[in-house]
N, C-alpha and C positions, 0 to 999 in steps of 0.2 A: 235573499231568502226565497226559497222555492214556494210557489203558490199552493202546492199540495200540503206543505207543512202548515201554512197559514190556515187552510181549510180544516185540517186535522185539529189545530188549536181551537178553532171556532167550535167544532164538534165537541171537543173536550170541555170547553167552557159552558156550552149549553147543557151538557149532561152532568155538570158538577154543581156544588153549592157555592162556588166562588163567584164573586161579582166582577173580577177582572184578572187578566193574565198579562204579564209583560215578559218578553223573551228577548235576549240579546245574543246575536251571533256575530262576533267581530265588531265591525262598525255598524251593522244593521240591527235594528230593533223593531219589535212589533208589540203594540199594547192593545189588547182587546178588552172592552168593557161591556158587560151584559146589560142589555136594555130591559127596562121594566115597563110593561104596558100600562101601568096605573099612574103615569106621570101627569102632572097638571099642565095644562096648556098655558103658555105665557102670552099675555095680550099683545097684539101687534103694536109696533112702534108708531109714534106719531109722525106724520109727514109734515114738514115745514114748507109752506107755500110762500114764495116771495110776495111781499106786499106791494100793491099798486097805490095810486093816489087816492082811490076811493076806500076810505076806512070802513064804511058800513058794509062792504062786501065780505070782509073777513069773518064776522060772526056767522053769516049765512053759510059760507063754505065749511066752517068748523062744524056747524050743526048738521049739514048734509053728510060730511065725512063720518060723524058719530053714528048717524042713522045707517049708513052703508055698512060700517063695521059691525053694528049690532045684528044686521040681517045677512051676515056673510060667514063663511067658514074660512079659517086661516090654515094654510099649509106652512108648517114650521120646519126649520132645519133640524134634522135628527142628530146633527154632529157639528163640531167646529171644523171649518174648512174654507174652501174657496168656491164661490157660486159660479157656475157656467150655465148660460141660457141655451147653448146649443152644443151639439156633439163634438164639433171641431171649429176652430177659428174660421170665420167666413161662412159657415153653414147657417141655414135658416134656424131661428130659435124654435125650441120645442113648443112653446106657447107664446101668444101675444095677448094683450088686453083685448077683450071682446070674444076670444076663442071659447068654444064650449069644450069642456074637459069631462071625460068619463072617469069613474073610480078605477084606479089601477093604471091610468095613462102616465107615462113618463113626462114630467114637467120641467126638469132641470137635472144638472149633475152637480154634486158637491165633491170636490177633490179633498181628500184627507190622507195624509201620509203617502202621497204619490199614487193613491188608489182612487179611481173614478167611480163614484157611487151614484147610481141612478136614483132619483127621488121620484116616487110615484104618488099620485094624488090619492088621498083617502076619501075624497068626496067627488060627486058629480056636480057640475055647475058651470057658469060663465065666469071667465077670468075678469074680475073687477079691477085689480091692480097688481103690479109686480113691484115689490117693495125693495128690491136689491138690484144694483147695477151689475152687468156682466164683469166677471173676474174680480169681484169685490169679496173681501173676507166676510164670513158669517159666523155667528156664535150659535151654540146649542140653544134650540128653542126660539130662535129669531124668526119672525114672520117673513116668509119668502113671497107668498101669494095670498090674495083674498079672492075667494070664489063665492058667487051668489048661492043662496040656499035653494 
């Protein structure tokens, strides 16, 4: 399907009262779903840390993780797809833990339906954690990154 047709479909969806459009041409199909800005944010997933011999360390780590999450902004996946940390295999990742990110910076790519979608940060801050491995599938609303406030 021609990219011009897809762009035209996006335009039509934005200007209509429809929430989604699905078009099939032969074996190819495109499904577009209108995004609504008033969606609730889904809380970040818990990170499981392997236990060591010292059991008293675990509650302290759990407590510090909760404090970090409360004092951070989460960048969530806007779609179902595959997470990529860099623009191409072997390239330097867009961001790493400890990097400072400005609002609007590209932080990763999510591939959906063979289309590479750049994900931009909605916040400025320092990258506290990357919650997804490279080339891992992600769900809509899944936490990808945690940024300091």
